[in-house]
N, C-alpha and C positions, 0 to 999 in steps of 0.2 A: 618439327614434333607433328603429327596431326592431336587438332583439338579435340579429340576424342579422348584422348588420356585423361586428362583431366577427370575424367567419370571415377578415373581408379583412387582416386587422391580428395573429393567434391568431399565437404561437410567434415575430414577428420579430425582438427582441434577450434574450427569457427564459429560451433553453436552459442549462442551469447542469450543470457535469460530475458523471458519478456517486460516488457515498460512495466514500471512501479504504478502505473492507474489502473485506479480500480477497475476490473472487468465487467463492461457488462453482462448478459446472458447471450447476446446476439455475437458479441466479439468475441468469449470463448467459442462456442460454434466452429467461428470463421479461421478461429487460430487452430482448433481441432483440424480443420480442410486442411488449412497449408500443412500440417506436422504430416499427415495422412498422402499429403500431392508429395512432398519430400519423402516421407519413407517407401510409396509405389517409384518415385524417379532410382531412389538408393538401388532396390531390387529389380531395374531395370522392366519393371513395369510399364513402359511409357502411357502409353494408353488413359491408365487409370490413373497416371498421374495426370494429365491433361483434363481426364474428367471432372477430380478432385478439383483444378484451379478454375475450369469452369464454375464450376457450382457455386466456390468462393465468390467470382467474380458476377454469380445470377445473384447477389447480395449486397452487391453495391457497397462494398470495403470503402472505409474513409480513407484517407492519406496516410493518417497519423497510423493508421492499421495495418497499412504499405509499407511503411516505413521501416513499424516494430517487422515486419515480417522479411526485408531485405536486410535488417541488422541482426534477426536470429539465421538468418540463410548464411550468409556471405558470400562472400567472392565467389567461393569454390563452384558452390549449388548453382549459381547466376550461370557464374561463366562455362558450367558444363552443362547447364539445361540450352543455353544459346550455342553452345556447340554440340548439339545436336541437331541443330534444326529443327525444321516441323512447327507443329505446331506448340508443342513446350517450349519450344524459341521462342515464339510467337507471345506466350502467355508470360514470359519470363520477360520481355521486352516491356508490356502492357502494366506488369505490377511495378517492377523498378521506373517504370515512368510517371504512375501512382504516387511509390516513394519521395520522387524528385522534387511534388509539390509539399511537402513537407520538411523537406531540408531545405526548401528556399524561404522559408517563413523568416529566418534569423534576416531578410533584406527586409531594408526601408518600406513598411507597407505603403501604398498610394496616400491613406489618409494621413499619413505621417509625413507623407513632401506635401501635402495640401496642405496640411496645417502649419507647417511653418513655411509656405511658401506664403500664405494669410499676415503668420507673426513679421513677413518680412517688406510685405507691402503696408505694414502701419506707420503712421507719421511720426509717434517714438525713435529717435534717429537710433538710442542705445537698443531695443526691443530687435528692431528691424536689424541690425546691424549681426545682432548676435544670431538670429535666424539662420542670416547671409551665411555666416561663419559653421551652423551647423549644416547647409545644403552644402559648402565646399567640402567640409571635411567628412560629415557622416552620410550623402545620400551620393554626392558624386554625380557623373555621369547620367545617372536616372531621372533627375531632373531635368534633364533639358527635352523630352517629348512632353512635357505639362507645361514648359515655356511657350511653346510654340503658338498656341493664339494669342499670349501677350508680344510676340515679338511681329508679329503681325497685322497687330492693330494700332490703327494708327490715329486713336483720340486720346489712350490713357500716356503719352510722353512720359508724366513723371515714376511711371512703376514701368513703363517700358526700361527709361535708362536704369533703372536699378536692379531688374530684372538683369541689360548688360552689365553692368560692374560687377554681377554675381559669375555670371559667365566667365569676366577678362579675370577675374580674380580665382575664378577655377583652373583658367589656364589648361598646362594638358590634357588635361582632362575631358576637355571641355569642345577639344577640337575636330576629333574624327565624327562624333555627333552633327556637330555645327559645320560640317562639310558635306555631311550625307544632305544636309537641310537646304544644301544649294539647289539644287535636283528640284527644287518646289518650284512651279509656276507662276507662284505667287513674287511676283516684284521687290515690292514693300517687305516680306521676307526674307529675300534675297540678300537686300542693301544692310537691315540690318546684323544678320548675319556677317557678312562680305567689314562692314565697319567691325565686329566685335574681332574677329580673325588677326583684321589689321592691327588691333590692340595687345592681343595675345600673343604678335610676333612667332609665332611657332612655323619653323622651314618646311612642316609638312602639308602645309596650309597652300603654299604655292601653288602646285600641279592643280587642284581646285580651283583657284581663284583667275590662273591663266586659261584653263578650259572655261571657267565663266567667261570671261573677257573675249576669247576667239569665236565663242557660241555666235551664231548675228542674231540668235532669236532672244537677247539679253538686250533690257531696258537699258536705255543707254544711260541712266542715270544710277543703274549697278553697274555699268563698266565705269562709268567713274570714279563710285569708290573703289571698286577693284584696281582700278592704276592706284589712289593714294593708299591701301593698304598694301598691293606692293611693293610702292616705293617704303612705305614703313616696315617693311619684313626683311626685304633683301636690298634696298639703297638704289634700287633704277627699273624704270618705267618696262612696262610687257616688250617692247620692242627691241631690249635690249639683252632681253632673258632665254628666248630660244620659245622655241613651241610646245603648249601645252601636253602634247602626246609623247614628247619628250622626257617633258618633267614626271608623266605620269610612268613613263615605262620606267624612269630609275629607280622611282620609289618604290614600282612594285617589286624590282628588284632586288632594291634594299633589303624590302621587307621577306621577301625567299628568301633571303641569304642572309636574316635576323642582325641584320646590320643595325648597331645600337642605338644610331643618331635617328632611328625610326620605328624599329620592333622595342617598344618598351612599354609598357603599362603599370601605369601607378595603382590602378585600383585592382583587386580582387577578383573581378569577374572579366572573361578576359569576351569580348563582345564585338561583336561585326553587326552596323549598325543600317538599315534603309531605309526608305523613305516611299509611301505610297500615296500617288500625285491625286489616288480621285476625291471626290470631293473638295473639302477645302484640306484636304492631305495629314499624313500619319506619318508618328515619325515612329519609328519602329527598333526592337534589335535580335539577333539569336545570339545565345548563348554556345560557345564555340570549346573547344578543349585547349587548353593554354599551347600542346604542343603544336595545334594548328593552327592554331589563330594567325602565325604570320603568312603561310599559304592561302591563307582566306583573303587577307587583306590585300596579297599581291590578285590574286583572281580579280579581285575588285576594283581595281586600279588597272589591271590590264583592259577588263571588260573595257570601261570610261577611259584608256587613249582607242580602244578598235572603236567606241562612237562617234570618238571626236575622227578618226580617220578607218572607215573599213578596211582599208588598202592598204595599213599600218603593219607588215610582216613582223616585226620584233613582236608587236605586241599580240599574234596571235603564240608568236613561239613561248611568250611568257606564261600564255594561256596556260596554254598545251601544259608546260612545265610545270604552272601551279597546280594542274589537276593531276596528272599522274603523285606528284609529290604528296600530295594529299589521301591519294588510295595506299602509297608505300610508307606514308609512315605511321599512320592509324593501323595499318599490318606489321609493321614491325614493332610499336608498342604493346597489339596485344599479345603478341608472343612474348616481350617482354614479362609482360604483368603472369602469361600464362606461365613461363621458367620460374617467376619468383613465387607463382603459386604451389607447384609440384617440388620444389625448394624445401618448406614450410618457412619462406619469410613472410615479412607482416605483408598483409596482402593490400595491393593498389596502389602502394609504395613504390614510385622510382626516382631515384634522386633528392628525396626529403620529402618530395612533391606526388598529393593524394590523386589518385588518379581518381575519376569521377566514372562507373561506369556505365552507366546512362549515355554520358558523354563520349565517351570511347564506342558505344553502339555504335550511336546516331555517325562519330566520326567514319568509322566503317563502312554506313550506308552510305555515306556521303563520298566515301572512298570507289565503292564501287560506283555511283551513278556519273563522280568524275569519270572515270576510264571509260566508259559507257558513251559520255561528251567526247572523249577523244575519239572513239571510233569514228561516230558520229562526221567528227568536224573530220576526217578522214576520208570518209564515204564519200563527202559533200565535196571538200575541197583537194583532195589527191593526196597522195602520200608525202608531195613534198613539203606540208605541215608538218609531219612529224621525223623529216628529215631535218629540219633546221634546229624542232626542239630537239633532237641529239643531239645538235652544233652545242645547243647555249646549256641543256647538261653539262658535257665535257667540258666547257670552256668555266663550268661554274663549278667542276669537284664535286656534285650531285651523282655519287657512285648509282644506289639503290636507282636513281629515275632513269639513267642513262643508263642499265641496266633493264628495268623494265621496258622503256621505248623499245629497246633494241628489241626482246621478247614480243611486243607489240608487233612492232614491222613483219616477224615471222608469220603472223595471225593474219595478215596481208597480204594482198597480190602484188609483190615488188616484183617490177620488171628487170629483165637487162638493161633495157633501154635506159633503167631509172638512173644505175651505176655510170660512174665516168669508165672511160673503155680503157683497155689494157693497154698501157707503157705510157698514158697518162700519173705523172708523177705530183703524188701525193706532201708532198713533204713540208710544205709551208700551210696547208691544210689547216694543223693542228697547232699554230706557233702561239695565235694568243688563247688557248684552252691548256697552256703549261700553268700547275700550279706555282706560285708566287712562294711559297713559303715553304718549297720543297728546298732536300739540301741539294747544294749547286758548291762548281770548285772554287768560288768567289764569295761565297755566303758570308765569310767573317770582314769582307771590306767594308770601309764606313759606308760606302756607298749604299750599300743591301743593306747593313742593317737600319740604317736609315728608313728607307722603304718600307722594311717587315714593321715598324714601327711596332715590334712586341707581341705581334700579333698574327694565331692561325686563319684570321679571315681568308683567304682571296680573294685574287684583285682582277679586272676586269679591263685593262686595258694598261701600255707599259708606262711606266711610272719617268713623268718627266727631271732631266738628270738635275733642275735644281730644286727639286722635290722639297720645303722644308722641313725641318723633323716635328712631328706631333704638339701641337703645344698643354700646358694645362687648362684645363676648367677654372674659367674666369667667369666673370658677371662683368662686362663691360659699367664702365664710369655714366653713373645719370645723375639728372639734377636734384640736389640733397634737399630743397621745398621741395619736388614735386610729391603727387599724393599719389601712391600706388594704386588707388582705388578709382582714381579718376582715371576715363580716356584718354591715353596718351601721356599717362602719369606712369604706367607701369614698367619696370626695371627688363630691357632686352634679357630671357632667360636664354641661355645658349651652352652646348655641348660641345666638348670636340672629343671625337670617335681614338684620333691616333690611330687610326688606320687608314692607310692608301687604297683612295676609290674616287671615281669618277666627278665627286663633292669635292673633292679636296680643296679647289682655289675659290669656291662658293661659302665653305664653312669655315676657310681663312678671313676671308671678306667678313661675313660675322664675328669672330671671333675677335681680326680689331678693327671693328668697327668701322672699314673700309671699301668701300665699291668698286675703288678704282680695278680691284683684280676678279669682279664678280666675272665670269664667264656663264655661258646655256648648258647644258650636258650634253656632252659626245655620245651617242647610240652607236657609235662605228663598230666596238670592239663587241656589242654582243649581235651582231649580223655574222651570216654565214659570210667567212671573206670573199673578196671581189675575184672574177675568175674562175670559182668553181663553184658547180652543181650544186641546188641542198642533195644529194644520192650519195656524195661523196663521202658525208659524214658518217656511214655505213661499213663503206672498206676501211676508209682511215680509221673507226674506233680500231684495224685491230691492232693498230699502233698505238694505242691508247696506255698510257703508263699506269691505269690499275690493271689489273688482272681479270677481274669479275666482267669487265665491260670486254677485255682482248677476248675472252674465253664465252659470252654470250653471245660474240661478233660474229662467232667464226660456227656457233652449235644453229644462227637462222641464217646464216649462208649459205653454210653447207645443206638445212633444210628446203630452202628455197627453192630447189629441183633445177637452178641454171645450167643452161644447156651451153653457152658460150663463156670463153674467159672476160675478164674485168682488172680493171687497177685493183694489184694488192691482192689476187684473188690464194697466189701460194702461200701467205700469210694463214691460209684459213685451214691447212694441215699441221703447221707449225702452231697454230695453237691448241688444236681440238689434241695433237700430242704432246704439249703441256700439260691439258686441263686434264686428261686420264692417268696421265704418269704421278702426276703430282699431290693431288687432292686427298687421297685416301689417305695419305702419312700425315702424323703429327707435325706440327710445325711449331719452333723453337726459335725465336729472336732472342741473341746475344746482344747485351747492350757495356760496352767496354773499349775504352781508346787506347789501353794496350793494344800495338799490331799484335807481338808474341803470344797473347794470354788471349787473347779473342780466337785468331785462327788454329791455338790448340785446342780451345773447345769448340769449335765450330767442327771441327775432324774429329772431335769425338763425339756428337751428339748425331752427326749424322754417319756413324761406324755402329750406333745403334738404330741405326731404321728411319731417325728422324729427317725431316727439312731443317736443316739450319739456315738463317739469316745472321744479319750482323749488323750494326750500327755505330757510330763513335760517342751519340752524345743522347741523353736522356727526351731533350725537346726532338729530335727526330721520331725515338720511340716512340715517342706519343702520341705524337701527327701519326705516323704510319697504324698504330693499331685504332685510332680512330678512325681512319680514313678506308684503312682494307683491316678490320678486326677477326682474321684467319687464324691470329695466333694461336697456340695451346698453350704456353707456355713461354713467359719472360725470364732472361735471365740478369738481371741487372745489377752492374759491379757497385759497388759501394764508395771506390775511386773516385767516383765523378765529382768533381765539388763539392768531395767530403768538408771542408770549410763553410761552403756555403756561400763564395768568393767569385768564380768562374761564373762564367753567362751560361748555364745549364742546371738541370735538376740535382737534388739530391737525393738520396734513395728515397728517404721518407715524405720526400714531394712528390717524387716519382709517382710510392706506391700511394699515396693521399688523392692524389688526381685522378688515379687509375680508376678511382674507386667511388670518384664522384658522377663520371658518366656512365651509363647505362651499357655506351655500347661496348665498352672495356670492362664493366667493374667483375665482369665473371674470369676473366681470365688471370690465372695464378701468376707472382710471381716468384721467385729462388733470386736470392744475393748472393753475390759471389763478393768473396772478400778474402784478407789474408786471413790463414791459418790462429796468430795473434791475437786478432780482433773478432774471430767468427764469435767466440761466447759471447761477445758486449752485445754483440746483434742480434744473436739470439734471445739472449735477455731483455730487449730495447724493444722488438720487432718481431719478435716469433711468434706473438698470436695473429699479425699482420699479414703477412707473408708465407711461403709454401715452403720452404724450407732457407735454411744456410749453406753454402756451398764454398770450400776453399780452393785458391788458384790453383794448387796442385793436384786437387780430385783425380783419382782413378779411374779409368773405365769401368769397370762392376762397382762399386761406389756410385757413379752417376747413375747407373744403370739403374740401382736399387731408388734409388731420388725420386729418378722419372716415372719411374713405374708405380711410387705412393700416389707421384700425384694425373698419371694417366688411367689408374685401375680405381677409381671411384666412380660412384653410380653415374656421374650428370657424365664423367669423359664414355662412360661404357654406355650411355642413350643415347644425349641427341644432342651431343655438343659438333658433332660433324657431317648433321644431316644437311645439312643446305651445301657445304663441300659435296659428300657423295651426290645426292642429288643434280648437283652442276655437273657433277665424275662419268655420271650415269647417262646424260642429255647429249655429254659428247660422245661417249662409246655408241650412242643410238645413232646420233647424226654421221660419224664413221661408217657405221654399218648399214645406212641408208645411201650411200656414194656409190654410185658407178662408177669403177674405177674407166672404163671401155668409153666414156663421151670425152673424157680427155681435162676437163676442166680446171681439177684440180691432181699434183703429183702423188698418185698415192704409192707410187713404187719409191717409199722415201725412207732408210735407212734409222731417222728420229723419232720415225711414228710406228713402226715397224717394231723396235726395242722398247719405245712408249706399250704399245698394247699388248707384246712380251710381257714385260715386267705386272701390268695390270694385273694381269691373269692371276698372279702369282701373290699381289699384295692387299690388292682390292678386294671388298665386299658384293658381297652375290649379286644385288643392285646395281653393280658395274659390270663385274665378271662376265656377266648374261649378257648385256650388249658389247661389252669385248670379245668375246668368244667369239657374236656376231661377224663383230666385224672384223676379226682375223679370216673368219672362213671368206665372208666377200670380197675382201684385197688383197687375198691369195698370202698372208703372213707366214711363207714357209719356216722362219725361225720358227717358230710358234708350236711348230706339227707337236713336238717330245710333252712341252706343256700339256698343248689344250688332249693329249692320248691318256697324260699321268690323270689330268683332272676326270675326266671321263674311266678310269681304273679307279677310282680312289669311291670307293661306296660311300664313305662319309659325308661324301660332297651329296647336296641335295638333290633329287630327279629333274627339275629344273636345269640347273647347275651341270648336270651331266648330258642332257639334253643337248644343250647349244653347245657343249663340248664336242658331242657328236657330229652336230653340225658343220662344228669347225674342221673336224679331222677329216667328215666326206668330203669339203669341199678342198680341200688342200689335197685329196686323196685320188681329185678327178683323172681319170682316166693314164693314172699311174697303178704301176704294181704292188701288191701289197706285202709288206713284212710277214713273215709266218707269226709275230709279234704283235703285228697290228691285227689280223687274220684274227688270233687268238682272241681276243680283245671284245672288238666287234664283235664276234661272235658269239661270247659270252654273253655281251649285252643283250643276242637276241632271246636270250630266254631271262631275262629279267620279269618279275610279276607287270611293273606297271608297261600297261601296254604300249603308253605313250613310248616310254625308255627305251621297249625294244626295238618299236616300226623308226625310232631314230638311227638306232644302231644298224639294220635292215639297209635305210635310204644311204647311212653313210657306207657301207657294203657296195650297197649297190652304183655309186659315184666310181668305185675304184676298177681298173683290172683284173676280174676274177677270173682266174682259168677252169676247164670243166669240172676236174677233180677237186676244188675248192666248194665251187658249185655244190656238186653233189654232195661231199660236206652236209652241208646248209641245210639242202632236202632233204638230209635222213634224219637231221636232227628236227627238223622243223615238222617232219610228217604225221600223220594222224591217225593212229591205230583204228 
């Protein structure tokens, strides 16, 4: 959907009344200017709107007033202005950022934090502890920048000890800002932070402590404290933990994959902490959107790993993936917000979480910057870094990231020598890049169920055969007489993820309070497999399990204009044929465990001209919908786990899970049930689903039901725009191939059939490049279809011109039939000069006898 489409719906229902504060004269004038600017924008008088907003800012409006304007205008107005671009977008962003100052007034003020710190400093033990509790519960990590000077002060031992107790009591919330303080050049400050982290005993501190311990510039006293803190957290000395860069990479990878062992936040704001070592040093932070926090944390940790070892390839791979993920996720959230606004849903809410528009704008800006960094990395270090990152994205099942990386490779200069030679086997390349949670024949075996751990999270290396089942969350036993507020007396706080991952042994060690099974992270599964060049990832993507990656890889490789063969080149044509032949149709997923019912319904759906797929379990269906959200409708059987006892989802659970996720909440669900239960489900779930149909439904009735779903504004509008865009790109790639160079087998029956069907079924955006491909590749089976499109006066002129090109190419040096001659000659009389010229050009490519040439001359003769 184009962002400019927002302009037709903005300000429809979201104008809010002004705040009740009595207006001053200047405030009234500014309100009038704002409303005039809005009115001008609505009437498409963009320059006047910008002028009014400039006049408004010239009078220095307060943040309170800007907040009022942001509430009055609502998401639609500001998103529309931002979509417009140019000066009006700049002014809208400026106003929103000014309003954000007012929004943040609810946060604990600096004066409040300082007052509480002074209260905590008092000799009165009760007052000091009350202030400490308030700092922990009300202020949280925002207090850390205010105690840096105290931690670095070697004189006031008593107050410094109190501050340390407060930080240790804060626990997990204090870990990330404290870890950032380890970048300070002040060794005494480092020493105090190391002590605090050791007593908090959070596993996330391990990479930072190891990094500090390995740094040759670290003070030896700090190193000694780091050893003690690492022992306190893990039960081992640094020598038994592996390298800092491996730990940093694994935590970066776990943040990136939203692993619950690290990617959690107990505070309402999502912060990335930064240390500036200039002067006495300053700890600061930047707020980031909740949806992007994990990627930015992955970026920070990857960067730290590369500081540890600039030649560390897995660190570069993770950094590129984090950059790309920031861009694609921000754009995806933007599209979701935009779609919800156009559907007249509550503005700015996704999965029950409010999306701050300023944060979203900043995320889009940072995403664009991240894309630029990726390109600069490739220009400075070569395409290898992007090839490696593509493998990482495929292994992590980050489909959007993988697609984006493949598309970026098209923009760069990929050479034939970058790719594996023809005949090289790619069979084992993607072995570690397969999803562990995808359905497999032995999925129900005890071993596999144990490994799955009830999670949809991907894993990154093969599971050992004796892997233990996930243990429940526990609190290890501690000394009952220990004071939890004293260093060394705090109970160890641990968590069990219940997910298989490379930290399994380490987590088990902490759960069981035993150091015997603790091992260093294994990064081998995060690297391109040995024996393969990094460039292998691009042609190997043609074999990936998700078709979006396969299609984009085929489009990119076709568009690179390579003149020699390479490994897996034949798959390009197969995937392009699949892309142009399928994506223009509606996709229906049938979820039914009865083979007879399932096959009958799939056949009915296909007979109605839709694509139909089927799975046996609701868990599989939910996974598919999230990983490849291209389904337009899911038909779900109520017989699946009807009593709630099986290892699957009930119909109600499935519908609820679909609605929780922004990737699937727009996909309608239709229930399939017995005739006797139909009315019951209509009564109980009719308002949650798109319909209820019986097992024995007939074709005519099913067609009516599907038409009711697909003939709605959302489906008529934008629901397949991405699919159509991809199909069009595939057709354009085919039209750009040269069949004479022999790189791709274009004389392919599957391809010819797909293109022939494509020009009948797809919208014009796909038909036009497909017709060019038909002409370019000499798809003679499509001649009659192309001629019929040209003869159909209801078709747009651009479509008929493309059809004329296809007809002409297929007629090269061939004799004309009478009907073809009459059609093209009539086309030369069209009023549209481009269309008449296209018809003339088509005739010129055929073999025309003198008598027909004279007819054309006489008709075109000017009196």
